N, C-alpha and C positions, 0 to 999 in steps of 0.2 A: 691546412695544406699548403700552401705557398711554398713553405720551405721545404718540398719533397721533388726531389727529380726523380724520372721514371725512366729505366732502361727497359725495352721489350727486346729480346733476343729471339733474331730472327731464323734461328736456325741452322743446319748443317745441311749437308746432301738429302738426307730424308729419304735414304736407300729402302728403308721400311714401309713407307708409302709409294713406293715405282709399283707401277706408272703414272700416279699421278703427279708424282714430282718429277716427271721427264722432263717438262718445259717451263715447272713454277718451284718456287719455294714453298715450303710445308705450310708457312702462315699464308700464302697467297691460295692455298687448296679451298675451293666452294665447299661450304656449309650451308644445310637448311635449305636448299635452295635459291636463296637470295646471297645471302653472306661469303665472307672468307674468314677464315680463322683467325686473321689478326684484329677482324673487328670485335673479337671476344674480351681479350686484355684491353683494348683500347677503348671500349665502351664500359667496363669496368671504370676504368680510370678517370671518365667523365662524370660517371655518376657519381665518382666518390669525390667530386671538385680536384682532380688532379690533371692538371694541362700546360706541364713543363713534360714532354715524353719524347724519348728518344727510342727510334727504333733501329737497331743493327743489323745488317743485311750483307748478304757474301753471296750465295748461291743464287744461281737462277732467279734473280730479283728484280725483271724487268717488270713485269706484270703487279708485282707487289709495290714496287715505286709509283707505278701509275693509279693503282689503287687508292694507295694512303692520300697522294696528291690530288685527287678527285674528289676526295670524302672527306679529311679532316683539314677543315681550314676554320681558324678563331678569329673572330672581330679584333679591330687594334687596337680596344680597349682593355682587352682580359689580360693581354700580354701571354695568351696562352699560344702552344705550338706542338706540333705533330712532327720532329725534324727527323729525316733518314741520314744514318750515318752506315756510309757503305765501307767496307774495308777497302784500306785506300793504301799507298805505299807513301811515307813522309820521312823527312830526315831522320827521325828517330827510330823508323821501323818498316823495313821494306819488305815485309811478308805476308800474306794472309794470317785472319784470325786463326790461331790455333788451339782452339778452346772458348767456352762460355766466358771463363775468369781473362781469358788473352784477349778477348774482344772489348770487355770493359777498360782492361789496363791501356789499351790501345787507345782509348778515346776521356783519360782521364780529364784532360784539361779540361772538358766540359762539364765536367761535376766539379772543378774548383772556382768557378764562378762565384760570385756574392750571392748571399740568400739562400743557400742550397745547405741543410743541416742533414738532411736524410736523404739516404737514396733507396728506393722501390725498383725490385729486381725480378722481371717477368717472362714467363714464356710466351713463345708466339705461336704454339700449336696446342693448347687446352681449352677445353670447353667447361665453364665453371661461370659463376654469377658473384660477386665480393664487393664487399664496401670494406675498402681499403682505409676507411675510417676507423673502424674498429681495430684494425689491424696498427696502424701508429698510436691508438690510445692504449692497447697493449703494450708495445713498445717502451711506451713512456711513461708508464705506472708502474713497469718492472724496472726501471731502469737499466736495459738490455744495452749492450753493442750491437748483436743481431737478434731479430726475430725471425722465425719461418713459419708458415703455416703448413699444420697438419690437418691431417682427417683419418677420422676412428676407420678402422677395416676389420674385417675378421682374420683368424690367424691362417685361415685356409687361403687368404687373398695375398698373403704378406710376400710369397715368394718372388713376385714382381717388382717389389717397391724397395723404396729405401726406407728403414722403421727405428724408429727413435724411443729411448729411454730417457726418462724424467725424473726428476726428481718431487718432492710434495710440493715445491712452491711453482712448477711447470719450468724450471729451467732445464735444458738438454743437458745430460751428463754420459748419452752413449748412443752411437750408432752402429747399424749393420745393413749393410746392402744387399739386397734380396736374401733374406736369411732362409735356407733349403731345410734343416733338419730342426728337428724337435727341441736339441741342445739350442743349437743357435735362438730361434723362436724364445725359449724361454729366460734369454739374456737381456731383452728388449720389450718384452710384456709390460703391458701398462695394467695398474688394477681398475679394473671396470668400475668401479665405486668413485676412484680418485674423476673419474669421465663423465661419471653421474652428479658429482659433487660441483663441476662445474659450469652443470647447467646445460648438457648436452645427455639424451639417453643413449648410453650404451649398447644397447641390444644384443649384448652379447661379442661385442667388438672389443678385443683387447690389443691392439694394436696400433698405432697412432703413425700414418704414413707422409713422409716429405711430399708435398707438394711440388716443391721447386721454387717457391715463392717466397723471397727474402728481404726484408727490411734493415738497412745498415745505416748506424751512424754515419755520415760519412766519413769521420775520420778514421774511422775503424777500417771501413775498406780502402783506404787510401794506403792506410797502414800495410794492411794484408797485401796488396797488389804491388806496391811498390818495393816491398822487403822480401818477396817470392816469386818465384817462376810459376808457380802453380796454372794452371790451364783449365783447369775446371772446377766448376761451383760447388755443386753435387758430389765429386770424388774426391777434392783437396781442400778447396777452401772452407765448405763447411765445417767438414772433419776438424781441420786446424783452428776454427776460431771455435768450435765446442771445446777444445781440450786448454785454450790460452785466454777465452773471453767469455762473457755472460750472454748467451744464446738462449734466449725465451722461445718458448712453443705458442704460437695464437692457435688455438682451435677454432674448425671450421667443419657445420655440419650438412653442409649444401652439397647439393650435386656436382661432382667434379670427374672429368674424364682427360685421361692424357691420351690424345690423338696421334700415337705413334705408331701403330701400324694399320695395314687395311683392313683387317676385322674392326680395331676399336674405330676405325673410322667409320666403315659399313655398318654397325650396333649403335653407335652413337646415332648416326643420322638416321634410321630407321627407328628408333627410339622417339624422336620427336616427331615422328607422323602418328604416334600411337594414341588412344584415347586420353590416356593421363599421362603424359610425358613427364619425365624426372627433370629436364630444364625447360620452364617453359618460356616462351619468346613473347609471350604476352602478359608485361609487367608496365603499367604505362608510367611508373614510375621509376624504372630502371631498364631503358631500352636497350635496343642492341642496334647501335646505329651502322649504316652501310651506306654506299655510294646511290644517289639517287639518278634513277634512269630514265625517269619520265617516258615508261613504257604503256602500254595501253591494257585496259583490263584483259584477264584470261578467258576466253570464249570454250565455252564448253558444250558441244551439241550433240546431246541424244547419249553421251557417255556415263559409264556405272563407275563410282568413284568412292572406294571406302579406306579410311584411315591414311589419307597421303597428305600432304602438303605441295600444293601447288602456286609456283611464283608468278609473275608477273608477265604478261606478254606473252602467253600460253595459247594455243589452238589446239583444241582436241576431238579429234571429227566423230561421229557417230557408230556406235556400237562399239568402242574402245572399252577397255577394262582397266582400272587402276587400282589395285589394292597393295596396301601397307608399303607405299613408296614415296619418293619425294623427287619432284619434277621441277627442273630448275629455269633459268628465266627463256623467253623465245622459245619454249622447246614447242615442238609441232609432231603431233602424233595423229597417224593415219586411221581409216577405218579399220576397225574391228582389230585392233593393236591389243594385246593384253600385255601389262605390264605388272608384275608382282614381285613385293619383296625386294625392290631394286630401287638403285640411284641413276636418274637422268639427269645430267647437271645442265640439259639446255644448249644454246648457242650465243655469242659472243656478236651475233649479227645476223640483220633479216637480209634474206636474199632479195635482188632485185626481181620487181613483175617480168611475165614471161616477156620476154621482146625487148627489154632494156638493158640486157647485160651487153648489149654489141653484136651479137650474134642470130638473135632471135630463137636462141633455145635454152632449155633449163638443164643445168649439171646434172648428171644421173649417176645414183639417184638422188634428189634433192635433200637439203640438210633436214634431219628430223630423224624419227621413228615412222616406215614406212606401212601400208596398210598390212594388216593380218599376220604381221610380225610379233614373233612371243620372245619376251624378255622374262627371266628369272633369276634371284638370286646373282645380280649383277651390278656393275656399275660402269653407267656408257659416259665418258670423260665429254669433254664440248665438243662443239663444232663436228659431230659424228654424222656420217650420211651411210642410214641404214635403210636398205632395201626392203620391198617388199617379199612377207612368207621367209622372212630372215626366224630362226632360231638361236639365241642365244643363251644358255643354262650351262650348268654343271652335270650333266645326266648320271656321268659317271663317278661322280665324288671325287673327282682327284684333288687333292690337296694344294699342290702347286705345278704349273708347268709352264714351259716357255715355247713349247714346240708351236704355237701358231702366236706371232707378234700382234694382231689382230683380234686375239680372246685370250689374252694368256690369263692364267690361274692362280691367285693368292690367297692361302687362308681359306681354299675352297671357293673364293668367289670369283667369278668372270670378271675382267677387267678389260674394258675395249678402250684404248688409249685416245686422247686429242686428237682431232682432226681425221681417225678413220674413217675409209669407205669400205661397209660390206654390200657386195651385190645381194638383187634377189634371188632368195632362195639360199643364200649362206645359212651353214649350220655349224654349230661349235658340238 
């Protein structure tokens, strides 16, 4: 794996994840209580023996840069690195990244360095666990110029994905973005028997969806980016390569979720808190790495907690009820508070003890979830001050609303933006 360079695409504006992306990029969004989305592809790389990694960033990237610098540091003998390539003006290019392909094009000089034969391109906002050594083996054995990872899906799930058609050898010969009709699906369906023959149980899945994970021969990537002005991998580079080069599929049959919307983010997080999570955080041989924070153990004093994830440094007081929820770092939850089917991201810091903040008084309300507050079907971003007796829920079943900026609704989920203060008795 020493001759593979990895590029992790840091994402665009992330408008579909707003307000979580109001002050941060998509890969910097917290996930599973103590991680960030960027930790997933970087951990997959490290576990696969890949340690020459570039992260391409552009929008709201300060917190992402801070997290990467504080987390991913290799010893001087491994020659490994995770390096940030932020959009910048150069003699050759004076503009922002205009898309995923353009972002890579503006950084080709890093791929021309000696010792690089293959280039792996990943997204920074997906939840999955993959051994990229297996993908490289597929690429080499097939003699491909490009290899793309694909996951089998049901026809009913294909309308929101890019679906590929293969020949009998696994070479990609057709591609259709988000097929909507039965006629379109018929053009890209894969025989389930072929999937079974590849060692993966099809279980009725007859479509192969692109995961947006590409492995290129370096020269093939240089050629396609230097000789065209394509701006996007999924919409332009991949379809063009399929017509002119050998593009091979690498089948993947594990859990994979593209965290592109508030709904997908919400559902993916809550699934991790379930009894049998589809994505297992506890795999000793393939851990998910993140920043070491040196926090105390969480203290739970007479609370009822069911099917939930509780991160480090939390304080949960007597009478609190937490069900099917994710509780983030340094979260403070008051007496008799109820949190159900929700994500509370916690805090970036602890407040000073009373009398140590310079004026002898505590802010009102303090950081955390106040006594008697009820939170259901909601996402509470970091550093929020939620008073006592507050009710945060979508009781009217509204799908989307911006009427109240302190409790906006996205995909039916109440989202409280980072740093919001809700006074005692506030109700959504």
